[in-house]
N, C-alpha and C positions, 0 to 999 in steps of 0.2 A: 103485367098494365103495360098499354100500349101509351109511349109521349103524346101522340096525340090521342087523347084521352083528356074530358072534362077532369075525372079522379085525380089524374095525373098532375094537369094543369092547375089545380084551381084549390087541390087537397095536398097530396104526397109533396109536389116538388117543394112549394113555398115554407111549409112545416120543417121536413127534412134540413133545409139550407136553414131557417129562424136556428132550429135544436144546434146545428152545426156551430155557426158562427157564436151563438152567445154561448156555448162549453167553450169554445176557444178565448173568446173574452173574458171567461174568468177563468181562464190559467188552465182547464183541463183537458190538457191536447188528448192525452189516452182515452179519455170520456167521448171528447169528438171525434176519434177516427172508432170506438165501440159504437157510436153512435151511427154514423157512415155502414158500418159490417151490418150493423142490426136493420138498420133502410135498404141494405143491400138484398139484405134476406128475404124481408118482406115483399118489396118489388117481385122476386124471383117467386115467392108462393101463391103472389095472387094468381100466376096463372094455372098452380095446382098445387099445394102444398104436399102432397105425397111424394113429387119431386124435389121440394129441399133436402128429404131424407139424402136423398140418393147424393146429391153435391155436396151436403157434410158428408155422408161417407170416406167418395173419393178424397176429399180434402182432408180428411184425418187420414187415410191412409198413405199422401203426399206428403203430410206433415210427419210422420214417422220416418216415413223411409228417406224421407231427406234428412232429417236429424242423424241418421245415420253416413247414411252419403258423406254430408258433411264432417264426420268422425271419423270416416274409413279414408276421404279421400289423398291424403296426405300419408296414412300408417301404410292401408294394405290396396290400394289404386286395383287389383282386380275382382275384390271383394266390393268397391263401391261402384263400380261397374257391371256388377251381377244383382247390387240394388237396383241401380237408374234402368237393368232393364227389366228388371219385374215392376218396375214404377209405368215402364211407358208399356207394359203387356196388361198391365189392368187399366189404364186409359183408354186403350186403344181397346183392351178387350169390352169395356163398357159401352165404347160409341159403335164397334162393331155389332154388338148384339141390340141395342135400341134400335140403330138405324139401317144395319143392314141384313140381319137374321131373316124376316119375312121376305128380303127381294130374293139371299139364298135359294132359302127352302124354293121359293116360287120357281127359282129357275131350274134347281134338280129338279120336279116334280116334270117339269114342261121339257127336260131335257130327256130325262130316263123313263116317264111314267112312273110315275115313285106317287105316293098319293101322303106324304108327307102333310105333317099342318102344325101351326102355330098357333096359339092365342094372337089375338090384334094386338102387336106393341104400340104403345105411343111413344111416339121420338121426345123425349125432353125438351123443350124449349132450349136454344141456347147451347145444346151438348157439343157443337162441332169448335164454336170458338174455345169454351171457357176449357176443351179437353185440348185444341192446340196452344192454349195459352201455358195450359198446366206443365205438359209437354215441352216448352220451349226452359219451363224455370226450372224442371225437374236437369236437363240440360248443362242450362248457364250452370246450376251449381256441379255438377260435378265438373265442368270447364274451369272450375273456377273465378266463373264473373259473378256469382253470388257468393259471399265473403259469411255472412250471419243474415240471419232472418228472423220473428219472432211470430209466431202460429196468428196473433191477431193481424198483423201486416199481412202474414200471406194470405189472410181468410179476406182481407179486404182487398189486396192484389189480385184475388181471384173472383171477387164477384161486387166490385166497384159498378154501381147498377149504369153508369151511362152506358161504359160497354160490353156490360154482360151479356148480353141476348144477340151485339148481331155487330159487335168489334166496336173500335179494332182492336187486335190481337195488340198486346202490350207484353213491353219485358217487364220486369220485374226491376231493374237498373233505371228504366224510366222513368218509374213511377212511385216508388218507395222513397227516394232520396225526397221527392219532391212534398210528401207528406212530411217526414221528416224534417225539413227547413221550414214548413209552412207557417207559417203568422199571419196576421192581418191579413187581412186580402183587399186591397186597392179596391176602392169603390168605382173607379174607370174599369178597372177587368171584367165585374159584376156585371155592369152594364154592357162592356161586348160581348159577353158571354148573354146575356139578356137579347141584345141584338142578333148573336148569330141564331141562339135558337128560333128565335122568330121568322130569319130567315130560312132556315129549315122546315121549321113547322108548316111555309106557307111553300113549300117544295113538294114538299109530303100531300097536303089536304084540298090545294088550289091546283099544283099540275100533274103529280105522277094520278093522283086519284081520279083528274077530271081523264086523261089519256087511259085509265083502266078502262071508262068507259068501252074506250075502243077497242082495247086489246083484247077483253075477256071475252066480249057475245063471239067475235071472229073464231076466236082458237076453241071456245067452246063448241062453237058449229062445228067446226072440220073435226073436232071427236066425237061428235052425235053422228059423222057419216055425212055432213052437205060438203057440198064442193065451192070454192069462193072463186069469183072469178078475178080478173086480176087487179083491178082498182080495187075491190074487197081485200082480196089477199095482201096488193102494200099496204093499205089503210091498219089494215091489224096491225102488222109487224112493225113497219113505224110507229105506229102507237107503243106497239111492246117494248120497243126500242126505247122510246122518250121516259117511258112507266118507269123501266126499270133506272135509268140513268137521274131521274126527279127525284125516286122513292131511296136508293140508296145515298144519294148525295145529300137528302132532306133528313135520312138517319145520321150520317156521318157530322154535318152541322150541330144537329139538335146534341148529339155524343157527345161535341168539344165545347157548346155554348154551355149543355150544363156542367160540364168538369168544370169553367171557365168559374161559376156559381163560387163553386170547394178551392178556388186559386189552385186547378190542375191544370194543367196542358197535355189535352191528349196529342196521338200524332195525326197529324194530318192522311187521312185515308182516300183523299178522292179530288181530284187535280185534273179538271175537264181534259175527260179519256176522249170524248166525240173527236177534242182537236186534233188525236193525234194522226202524224205523217207514214207511220207504220204499227205493226203487231207489237214492237218490242217499246216504243215510248207508249201504246195502249196500255200495256203491263207496269209502265211505272208511273202510271195515271193514275189504272182504276186498283180499285181494293188496294192499297199498295202495303197497307200491315197483311194480306197475307201472300202478296208477292212476294217479299222479303223475308215471311215464316217458310216458304218452299223452298226458297233459296239457301237460305240459311242452314234449314234442317232436316230437307231432303236432296236439292239437286249437286248440293254440294257433297255432301257423305257421299253419294251416289257417283263420283269423280266427278262431276261440273265438267269443264275444260280441259283437263289434266289430262287426257290420255287419248288425243287425239279427237282430230273431227266427227269419225264416224260416231263415236263412243259419246259425245259431245252431244250428237243430234238426237242420241237414244234417250239421253238422262233429258234433255229438254220434252221429247215426246212423253214418257214415264212421267215426269213432275207435273205436266198438264195431264195427265190421264188420272193419277191420282189428287191433282187438285179438281178435276171434274167429278171424279167419285166423291170427292168429301161434300159436295155442295149436294148432292142427294142420291138415293138407291134408286139406279133405274139409267137403263142401256141408254137415254137420250141426254143425261150428264156425263157420260161415258162417252157419246156421241161430241159432244160438244167441248170437253176437255181434248181430247185427242184429234181435234178439229184448229184448237188453238196449237196445239203442238204440232201440228205442220204447220201451219200460217208459220210460227216460229224458226222449223225448221228453211224454210222457204225466204225470209226473213234477212236472217243470217246467210243461207246463202247467195241470198242476192248481195248482201253490202260483200263479200269475198268476190262474187266477180265482177262489181262494179269497182273494187281498188284494184283488182288485177289490168284491168280494160281505162284504169286514169277517168271512170265517171265520176269522179267526185264531185266536181265542181258545174259538170252536168244536172245531177241531183237535188243540185241549189237553185236553179231555175224556175220560174214562178208554175210554169205547165206541168212542168214532171210535180212540182212540189201539190201541186191539184189535185194531179193523176194518183200521187200517192197517197194520198187524205183520201180522194174516193176511192179509190182502192180496198184502203184500212176501214174506212166507215161500212162496206159495204161485204166484208168478209165476219166483221162483229155481228153487222146486222142479221145475217145468215144463219151463224150460229145462233142469235140469240132462238132462235127458230125451233131447234133443240132444246136449250135453257128451258121454253116455255111450254113445248108439245106437251102432253096428256101422255103421247108413247111417237114409237118412232112410225108408226104408219101416221098418226096425226101431221109430224113434224114434215114424212116425205113428200104428204097430201099438199101442206101450205107449200111447200117449194115448187110443186107444179102449179097452183094456182098461180103462183109468183112467176110463173114464165109463161103464163099466160092458158095451159092448160085445159082451162074449163071454162074459158071466153073471155073477153075483155071486161065488160061492163059498161053501163050509163053513164054519161056526162049527170046526172041527175045524185052520184055518186061520189061527184068531184070534193063535194064541202068535210064529206068523211072524211077525205085524202088530206084537203086542208090543215083541219085542227094539228094532226101530228105533227107535219110539214112545221106547222108556224111555232109550233115548242120545242119541234129540234134548232130552230133555225134559234132560240133563246138560249139554246144550250152550247152553239156553236158561234153567236154572235157577241156574249154579251160575257162580263167578266163572271170567274167564280167567288165563292163568298169570301177565299182569299187572299183574292187580288183587290176586291172591296174595303175590308174590316183591316188586310195587314195582317192578319194573325199567322204564327209562326207555331209549329209544337215544341214539345221540347227539346231541349240539347242533346244531339246525338241521334235525332233520328229522318225520316225523309224531309220532317217539316221544319227544318233548323234554316234552309234559306229563305232570304226576305222578297215574298210573289212578287212579282209585276206588279206595279199599283195599277188601278183603274183609272180610266177619265176623273179627271176634280170634279165634274158634277157628280159624278154614282161614288167615290171614295165615303166611306162612313166617317163620320166624325163625332163628338158629344155637343152635338147644336140642337135647338127647340124643332127644325125642320127635323133633322134624322128622326127623332125623337113623337112627329106628329104622324111621316109614314108609318114608321113604324107600330104605331099605337094603331094607325086604318091596317096595317096590312093583320095585326095581333085580331084585331074587329074579325075582320074579314072569317079569317081561321076559325075563328072560336063560332059562328055562326054556319059552317060548313061541316062539323065534328058530330052533324048528327049523322054524315055517312061513315061512320069513323072503319076503316080498314086494316088491318096488318100491314109491316112493313113487308115485304118478298123476303128480305133474307131472314125473317125470324121464322122461315122453312127452315132455315139450316144448322 
């Protein structure tokens, strides 16, 4: 079920909110939790009910293992660790089978001339996200960060529908205390949630989907063998750069807004990443909870920066490569992750050289900051080419087109270039949703800091003018829902 669909906006969401709050007002807290779990199961089954059974089976295994890990954690650490490894193997094994089996077989066939064949395997929607979330739970349980749990609470933690399909990736300690102490949800919190949801919906329906009209035809044409000229290539790539920005920002906003309808604060997952002055800063702003997961459960266990500079750079590279592969089973995703790994190595190396040469003050000057922003933006944009391209050949041909390999193009193509530039200017010049609304995430997460406020004329308030603005925005979105499209991160 899509957030940007009539059935979700006009039926599923309002019915779920009414049932949840009705049960809580009657004092039936556990019934309200059960209502949310059941609604989340329905939300997931709407796509394909068969894969709900896969999710339930994996959750059941995790609950059994978690109970034994909790029992043995203080008695026999080795046995608890063995159970943890078993749980990780089962979850990663399921992810590997559904996401990477065909990719692995295809590459074996291409490399060795085999004729191995697998039936077509459909990727269960959201499996990458809920797998990481379940892994984080088992690791936190083993490390003593989770002291107790109940199966119903665990089911809600894994399947809470606002973040089930595309994140944010949350920790048990962020979510379950909120549900445990949840009482009456203040009306102003609900209205804030509605406002953030509408802002996110507008980003998706009016901006991201508009950018897709310029991005998709260009990438599809290159995949079909057409060579784009320079103007058409830049229009296509800039359009996709804007599309994925507003698409993912939209989902993050809508997930946060829906969470607030139930009195739950989800972590901030998106913080104006295109304003970043370095790749390090970009990854502190883009998909914040994935960056946190990769740092806590991959980069640090690999050794982090504890074993010298070379090992640190290797760990950064491996972490980003694995992060790229997590997004999809293809060499294009491998290349995207590898590029960001190299970017981070260069970024950290530059910081080292800068500090040695005493250039820190120079790096704060406006011309240097502008150059740093431009270099960061272009690096991110070029990496998006691999992220979006159907295959490596398509990506390399698009890069050649960006360099003018296939001609420059005419003045008539200027409008196609102006539209994605205008969309990107919106991302660069306007405040983000947190700045407009003052939203902060749950205590103890990346979203705890109070965001810098927007200009007073853009700051959200509980006023009649804001209600009118958002009402008009919602009406425009509902009228545009005839061209419903999936969120980009639903593919992962």
